[in-house]
KEKE-3310 file (N, C-alpha, C; in steps of 0.2 Angstrom, whole numbers, plus 5000, padded with zeros to 4 digits):
npx = (4915:4913:4903:4900:4889:4885:4871:4865:4853:4840:4842:4855:4862:4875:4882:4890:4896:4890:4887:4903:4905:4894:4899:4911:4907:4905:4896:4881:4879:4868:4865:4854:4851:4846:4834:4829:4836:4848:4864:4872:4881:4901:4906:4912:4912:4919:4925:4920:4910:4904:4895:4890:4882:4866:4866:4879:4895:4894:4883:4874:4864:4855:4852:4852:4854:4868:4876:4878:4882:4896:4899:4899:4910:4920:4924:4924:4936:4944:4944:4950:4947:4943:4942:4932:4929:4918:4916:4906:4907:4920:4923:4916:4924:4936:4932:4932:4946:4950:4950:4945:4928:4922:4914:4917:4929:4923:4908:4914:4909:4904:4915:4932:4951:4959:4972:4990:4998:5016:5020:5007:5007:5021:5012:5000:4986:4976:4983:4975:4964:4974:4975:4981:4969:4957:4946:4936:4918:4913:4903:4905:4902:4905:4923:4936:4951:4965:4967:4976:4993:4987:4990:4993:4984:4979:4975:4969:4967:4959:4951:4962:4964:4957:4961:4965:4975:4976:4985:4988:4973:4962:4955:4950:4939:4938:4930:4919:4918:4909:4900:4883:4876:4863:4860:4867:4857:4847:4853:4855:4841:4837:4846:4841:4843:4860:4872:4884:4901:4919:4921:4913:4904:4894:4879:4874:4887:4891:4882:4891:4889:4902:4911:4907:4907:4923:4926:4920:4929:4939:4934:4932:4947:4953:4945:4949:4961:4961:4956:4961:4969:4957:4953:4966:4966:4957:4952:4966:4965:4950:4959:4965:4955:4952:4957)
npy = (4969:4983:4996:5013:5025:5043:5052:5063:5068:5064:5057:5054:5043:5028:5023:5018:5011:5003:4989:4988:4988:4976:4964:4962:4957:4967:4974:4988:5002:5018:5035:5047:5064:5075:5069:5067:5059:5051:5054:5036:5030:5024:5013:5001:5005:5003:5011:5028:5035:5051:5058:5069:5086:5098:5109:5120:5115:5123:5130:5128:5137:5135:5121:5113:5101:5101:5104:5093:5084:5087:5087:5074:5070:5074:5067:5054:5056:5061:5044:5038:5030:5028:5039:5044:5057:5065:5077:5087:5081:5083:5094:5094:5088:5093:5108:5103:5101:5112:5118:5134:5134:5135:5148:5143:5152:5147:5137:5116:5107:5089:5077:5076:5077:5075:5079:5070:5074:5077:5070:5064:5054:5047:5044:5036:5029:5036:5031:5022:5033:5040:5032:5035:5042:5042:5052:5060:5062:5076:5089:5101:5117:5126:5126:5117:5126:5121:5105:5114:5103:5095:5086:5087:5081:5077:5090:5101:5108:5117:5117:5118:5109:5094:5083:5080:5073:5068:5064:5044:5039:5048:5055:5068:5071:5085:5076:5067:5050:5040:5040:5037:5033:5035:5040:5054:5059:5063:5070:5081:5085:5092:5103:5110:5124:5118:5128:5141:5138:5141:5124:5119:5102:5097:5091:5079:5074:5072:5061:5049:5031:5026:5030:5029:5019:5015:5025:5016:5006:5007:5015:5004:4998:5008:5008:4996:4994:5007:5002:4989:4994:4998:4984:4976:4987:4983:4966:4966:4974:4964:4951:4958:4960:4947:4941)
npz = (5026:5025:5017:5019:5012:5011:5003:4993:4983:4980:4964:4961:4967:4971:4959:4944:4960:4964:4957:4958:4971:4975:4965:4973:4984:4995:5012:5012:5013:5018:5023:5020:5020:5016:5017:5031:5035:5052:5053:5056:5070:5068:5070:5062:5049:5036:5021:5022:5007:5000:4991:4976:4973:4970:4982:4992:4999:5010:5011:5023:5028:5021:5022:5034:5040:5036:5043:5054:5043:5042:5054:5056:5046:5050:5059:5055:5048:5060:5066:5057:5045:5030:5021:5005:4995:4983:4970:4977:4990:4990:4991:5001:5011:5010:5014:5030:5033:5033:5023:5012:5002:4985:4973:4957:4942:4931:4925:4924:4913:4909:4896:4901:4902:4913:4921:4930:4943:4948:4962:4960:4954:4960:4969:4968:4969:4960:4945:4935:4932:4924:4910:4896:4882:4893:4900:4912:4919:4922:4932:4941:4947:4960:4967:4977:4988:4992:5005:5020:5023:5015:4997:4979:4971:4956:4942:4931:4913:4917:4931:4945:4957:4956:4962:4979:4992:5009:5021:5022:5022:5016:5003:4990:4976:4963:4951:4944:4945:4947:4941:4928:4911:4911:4927:4923:4911:4914:4924:4916:4910:4919:4916:4905:4893:4894:4902:4896:4891:4893:4897:4892:4890:4873:4876:4872:4865:4883:4884:4878:4875:4875:4882:4895:4900:4897:4908:4920:4921:4924:4936:4942:4944:4954:4964:4969:4972:4982:4990:4998:5006:5017:5020:5025:5036:5043:5044:5051:5062:5066:5070:5081:5089:5089:5096)
capx = (4917:4906:4903:4894:4887:4880:4869:4863:4849:4838:4842:4860:4866:4882:4884:4894:4902:4888:4890:4909:4905:4894:4904:4917:4903:4902:4889:4882:4871:4870:4862:4851:4851:4841:4826:4830:4840:4854:4871:4875:4887:4904:4911:4909:4912:4928:4925:4914:4909:4902:4894:4890:4874:4868:4870:4888:4899:4893:4875:4869:4862:4849:4850:4852:4859:4875:4880:4881:4885:4904:4903:4900:4914:4925:4927:4929:4944:4950:4943:4956:4942:4944:4935:4932:4923:4913:4912:4901:4908:4925:4923:4913:4932:4940:4930:4933:4952:4950:4949:4941:4925:4920:4912:4921:4929:4917:4908:4915:4903:4905:4919:4939:4953:4964:4982:4990:5005:5022:5015:5001:5012:5020:5007:5000:4981:4974:4982:4968:4961:4978:4977:4980:4964:4951:4940:4932:4915:4914:4898:4902:4901:4912:4928:4939:4956:4970:4969:4984:4995:4986:4994:4987:4987:4980:4974:4969:4967:4948:4951:4966:4961:4953:4960:4971:4976:4974:4986:4985:4966:4961:4954:4945:4941:4933:4928:4914:4919:4904:4894:4883:4872:4854:4861:4871:4853:4840:4857:4855:4835:4838:4848:4841:4849:4866:4875:4889:4906:4924:4925:4904:4904:4887:4873:4876:4894:4890:4878:4894:4888:4907:4919:4903:4911:4928:4928:4916:4932:4942:4933:4935:4952:4955:4940:4951:4969:4960:4950:4964:4971:4954:4950:4972:4967:4950:4956:4971:4958:4947:4967:4967:4950:4949:4967)
capy = (4975:4988:5004:5017:5034:5048:5052:5071:5069:5054:5054:5054:5037:5027:5022:5014:5006:4999:4983:4985:4984:4972:4961:4960:4957:4974:4979:4992:5006:5023:5039:5053:5070:5078:5066:5069:5054:5053:5049:5032:5026:5024:5006:4995:5003:5001:5014:5031:5037:5055:5058:5077:5087:5102:5110:5121:5116:5132:5131:5127:5142:5134:5115:5114:5096:5100:5102:5086:5083:5089:5083:5067:5066:5075:5061:5051:5057:5058:5039:5034:5029:5030:5043:5046:5063:5065:5082:5090:5078:5081:5099:5093:5084:5101:5114:5098:5100:5118:5125:5139:5133:5145:5149:5143:5158:5144:5130:5113:5101:5085:5072:5081:5076:5076:5075:5067:5081:5074:5067:5060:5048:5046:5042:5031:5027:5039:5032:5021:5036:5043:5033:5037:5044:5043:5058:5057:5067:5082:5094:5107:5124:5125:5123:5123:5126:5112:5111:5110:5098:5089:5084:5089:5072:5078:5095:5100:5117:5122:5118:5115:5105:5092:5078:5076:5068:5069:5055:5039:5038:5052:5055:5070:5071:5085:5073:5062:5043:5034:5040:5032:5038:5034:5047:5060:5057:5064:5078:5084:5085:5097:5108:5112:5121:5121:5134:5142:5139:5136:5120:5113:5101:5096:5083:5072:5068:5068:5050:5045:5026:5018:5033:5030:5009:5015:5027:5014:5002:5015:5015:5000:4996:5014:5004:4987:4999:5010:4995:4984:4996:4997:4977:4979:4990:4977:4962:4966:4977:4958:4950:4960:4958:4939:4941)
capz = (5020:5023:5013:5018:5009:5010:4997:4992:4980:4975:4959:4964:4972:4969:4951:4942:4962:4966:4954:4959:4978:4976:4967:4978:4994:4998:5013:5007:5016:5016:5025:5015:5027:5016:5019:5039:5043:5055:5054:5059:5072:5063:5072:5058:5042:5031:5020:5019:5000:5000:4983:4975:4976:4970:4982:4988:5003:5013:5012:5028:5028:5017:5022:5040:5039:5032:5047:5054:5040:5042:5061:5056:5038:5052:5065:5052:5048:5064:5067:5052:5045:5025:5018:4997:4995:4976:4969:4984:4994:4991:4992:5011:5015:5009:5021:5035:5031:5033:5017:5009:4994:4983:4968:4953:4936:4928:4925:4923:4913:4904:4895:4901:4901:4920:4923:4937:4947:4952:4969:4961:4950:4967:4975:4962:4969:4955:4940:4932:4925:4919:4906:4887:4879:4894:4900:4915:4918:4929:4937:4946:4950:4962:4967:4985:4989:4995:5013:5025:5023:5007:4994:4976:4964:4949:4939:4923:4913:4922:4941:4946:4960:4952:4966:4982:4998:5016:5026:5021:5022:5013:4997:4987:4969:4960:4945:4946:4944:4947:4934:4922:4906:4916:4928:4921:4905:4922:4927:4909:4910:4925:4913:4898:4893:4899:4902:4890:4894:4889:4896:4896:4881:4871:4878:4864:4868:4887:4884:4874:4881:4879:4889:4900:4901:4899:4918:4925:4924:4928:4943:4947:4944:4957:4970:4968:4976:4986:4995:4999:5012:5020:5018:5026:5043:5045:5045:5058:5068:5069:5072:5089:5093:5091:5101)
cpx = (4913:4906:4898:4894:4884:4879:4864:4855:4844:4839:4848:4865:4874:4885:4886:4901:4896:4888:4896:4909:4900:4894:4909:4914:4907:4895:4891:4879:4874:4863:4858:4849:4846:4834:4827:4831:4847:4856:4870:4879:4894:4906:4906:4910:4918:4927:4922:4915:4905:4904:4892:4885:4871:4868:4878:4885:4896:4885:4871:4864:4854:4846:4855:4858:4866:4880:4881:4884:4892:4907:4905:4906:4921:4928:4926:4933:4948:4949:4946:4949:4943:4938:4937:4927:4924:4914:4912:4905:4915:4930:4919:4918:4937:4940:4934:4939:4952:4949:4945:4937:4925:4919:4919:4924:4922:4916:4912:4912:4906:4912:4928:4945:4959:4971:4987:4998:5011:5020:5010:5001:5015:5016:5003:4991:4975:4978:4979:4964:4964:4978:4975:4973:4956:4951:4938:4926:4918:4905:4899:4902:4906:4920:4932:4944:4959:4971:4976:4985:4993:4991:4991:4988:4981:4976:4970:4967:4960:4949:4960:4967:4958:4953:4967:4970:4976:4979:4988:4977:4960:4960:4949:4944:4936:4928:4922:4916:4915:4901:4891:4878:4867:4856:4863:4864:4847:4846:4850:4845:4835:4842:4850:4836:4854:4870:4881:4894:4914:4926:4917:4903:4898:4885:4875:4882:4895:4888:4883:4894:4899:4916:4913:4908:4920:4930:4921:4924:4937:4943:4935:4943:4954:4952:4946:4954:4965:4958:4955:4968:4964:4955:4955:4970:4961:4953:4965:4967:4953:4956:4965:4964:4950:4957:4973)
cpy = (4978:4997:5010:5024:5037:5049:5060:5072:5061:5051:5052:5048:5036:5023:5017:5009:5005:4994:4983:4985:4979:4964:4958:4959:4962:4972:4984:4995:5012:5029:5045:5061:5072:5075:5067:5064:5054:5050:5041:5033:5024:5018:5005:4997:5006:5007:5017:5031:5043:5058:5064:5080:5093:5108:5113:5118:5121:5131:5129:5131:5140:5124:5111:5107:5096:5101:5097:5083:5082:5088:5078:5065:5068:5070:5056:5051:5058:5049:5033:5030:5030:5031:5045:5053:5061:5068:5085:5087:5079:5089:5102:5090:5089:5108:5111:5100:5104:5125:5126:5133:5135:5143:5150:5147:5154:5137:5125:5106:5096:5081:5080:5078:5077:5073:5075:5074:5076:5067:5063:5054:5044:5043:5034:5028:5030:5038:5027:5029:5044:5042:5036:5039:5045:5048:5055:5061:5073:5085:5094:5113:5128:5124:5125:5121:5122:5113:5109:5106:5090:5090:5082:5082:5070:5084:5096:5108:5121:5121:5113:5110:5100:5083:5080:5072:5070:5064:5050:5037:5041:5055:5060:5072:5076:5082:5070:5054:5037:5035:5038:5036:5039:5041:5056:5063:5059:5068:5083:5088:5092:5104:5112:5118:5122:5127:5135:5141:5136:5130:5113:5109:5099:5092:5078:5068:5066:5061:5049:5037:5024:5023:5030:5022:5010:5017:5022:5007:5005:5015:5012:4998:5004:5011:5002:4991:5000:5006:4990:4988:4995:4988:4975:4980:4982:4972:4961:4968:4968:4954:4949:4958:4952:4936:4935)
cpz = (5022:5022:5017:5013:5010:5002:4998:4990:4977:4970:4959:4968:4968:4961:4950:4951:4963:4966:4957:4965:4979:4972:4972:4987:5000:5006:5013:5010:5018:5019:5018:5021:5024:5014:5028:5040:5046:5054:5057:5063:5066:5066:5064:5050:5045:5026:5020:5014:5002:4996:4981:4977:4971:4973:4985:4995:5011:5015:5015:5031:5024:5019:5027:5043:5036:5040:5052:5052:5041:5047:5058:5052:5044:5058:5062:5050:5053:5066:5064:5048:5037:5023:5009:4996:4986:4975:4976:4987:4997:4990:5001:5016:5016:5015:5028:5040:5035:5031:5014:5002:4992:4975:4960:4946:4932:4928:4922:4920:4907:4903:4899:4902:4910:4920:4930:4938:4946:4955:4968:4954:4954:4969:4972:4964:4964:4949:4934:4927:4925:4914:4899:4885:4885:4897:4905:4917:4924:4928:4938:4942:4954:4963:4973:4982:4993:5002:5017:5025:5019:5000:4987:4970:4956:4948:4933:4921:4916:4928:4939:4953:4960:4958:4973:4989:5004:5021:5022:5019:5019:5007:4992:4981:4969:4954:4950:4943:4942:4944:4929:4918:4910:4921:4923:4913:4912:4923:4921:4908:4915:4921:4908:4897:4897:4898:4897:4894:4890:4890:4900:4888:4880:4874:4874:4864:4877:4888:4879:4877:4879:4880:4895:4904:4902:4908:4920:4926:4925:4935:4947:4952:4955:4962:4972:4974:4981:4993:4998:5004:5017:5021:5025:5036:5044:5045:5055:5064:5070:5073:5077:5091:5094:5098:5101)
residu = (MET:ARG:LEU:HIS:TYR:VAL:ARG:HIS:LEU:PRO:ALA:VAL:GLY:LEU:GLY:ASN:ILE:ARG:PRO:TRP:GLY:LEU:ARG:ARG:GLY:TRP:GLU:ILE:THR:GLU:THR:ARG:PRO:TYR:ALA:GLY:GLU:SER:PHE:PRO:GLY:LEU:GLU:GLY:ILE:ASP:LEU:LEU:ILE:ILE:LEU:GLY:GLY:PRO:MET:GLY:ALA:CYS:ASP:GLU:HIS:GLU:HIS:ALA:TRP:LEU:LEU:GLU:GLU:LEU:ASP:PHE:VAL:GLU:ARG:ALA:ILE:GLU:THR:ASP:ILE:HIS:VAL:LEU:GLY:ILE:CYS:LEU:GLY:GLY:GLN:ILE:VAL:ALA:ARG:VAL:LEU:GLY:ALA:ARG:VAL:VAL:ARG:HIS:ARG:HIS:PRO:GLU:LEU:GLY:TRP:HIS:VAL:ILE:GLU:SER:THR:ALA:GLU:GLY:ARG:LEU:ASP:GLY:ARG:LEU:ALA:PRO:PHE:PHE:ALA:PRO:GLU:LEU:ALA:VAL:MET:GLN:TRP:HIS:PHE:ASP:THR:PHE:ASP:LEU:PRO:ARG:GLY:ALA:VAL:ARG:LEU:ALA:ARG:ASN:GLU:ALA:CYS:GLU:ASN:GLN:ALA:PHE:SER:TRP:GLY:ALA:ASN:VAL:LEU:GLY:LEU:GLN:PHE:HIS:PRO:GLU:LEU:THR:SER:GLU:VAL:VAL:ALA:ASP:VAL:LEU:LYS:ARG:TYR:ASP:PRO:LEU:PRO:HIS:GLY:GLU:PHE:VAL:THR:SER:ALA:ASP:GLU:MET:LEU:ASP:ALA:ALA:ARG:PHE:ALA:SER:LEU:ALA:ALA:ALA:ASN:SER:SER:PHE:LEU:ASP:GLY:ILE:THR:GLU:ARG:ALA:ARG:GLY:ARG:ALA:GLU:VAL:ALA:SER:ALA:SER:ALA:ASN:GLY)
# end
C-alpha cells in the first residue's frame, strides 16, 4: 500500500501521520512542488494526502506550480483514488470541486473543539475527533465554501465548514489532525507575536503536550478507518489483475 503526499513548506511534513504509516507498513512518497518537483503518475497510489501551507489555494499568480497541483488532484479524484486534503489541502480539494476559497472573517489558531453535523454522525469516519474533551489543532486564515454535491461533516463556532466528504473517497478537512508540538513550535517562531482574535489561543496553550498526544491517537484511529476502504479497493484491484 502506498501513501503519497504533497508538501508545501519544508518544515511542515506528515507529522504524526508518518509514524502511523510506518507502523502499518505503508510505502510513503512525497512531492515538493515549491522545490520544482514534478507530480508523479497516479498508478500505484492508494491514498493521496494534500498538506497545509502558508499560501492560499488561489495564489497561482505567486506560485505557478499550484495550477499543476490542481490538475493532479483533479485527476486523482477522477481516478477514484482516496484523497484527503488538510487545511490548505482541503481548500485545494474544495477549489478543484468548484467551490470558492476566500479569506475568512477571522483567523482560527490553536486548540478548538469541532462538532459533528447530523451527516457527520451518520458517516462516522470523523468520530475519533468528536470524543469528549478533545480539541483539534487549527491554523488557518482562509476558508472554503461547501462544494456542490459535498456533505458537511463538521463545524464549529469559528468556521462553518470544518470537514466535508465528496463521494465515497474524498475528504476535505479545515483543521490539522497531523500536527506535532515540534512543528507548531517552529510555526510559532514565524508568527511572533500572534495575531489577536476571538479564536486565537495563547502560544503556551498551543504547545500543550497532552493535547498533541490525544490528537495523534485520534488521528491514528481516523486513518485506520479511512484506509480500510483503500486497502479493500487495492485488494480487489490486485485480485482482478491476477485473474
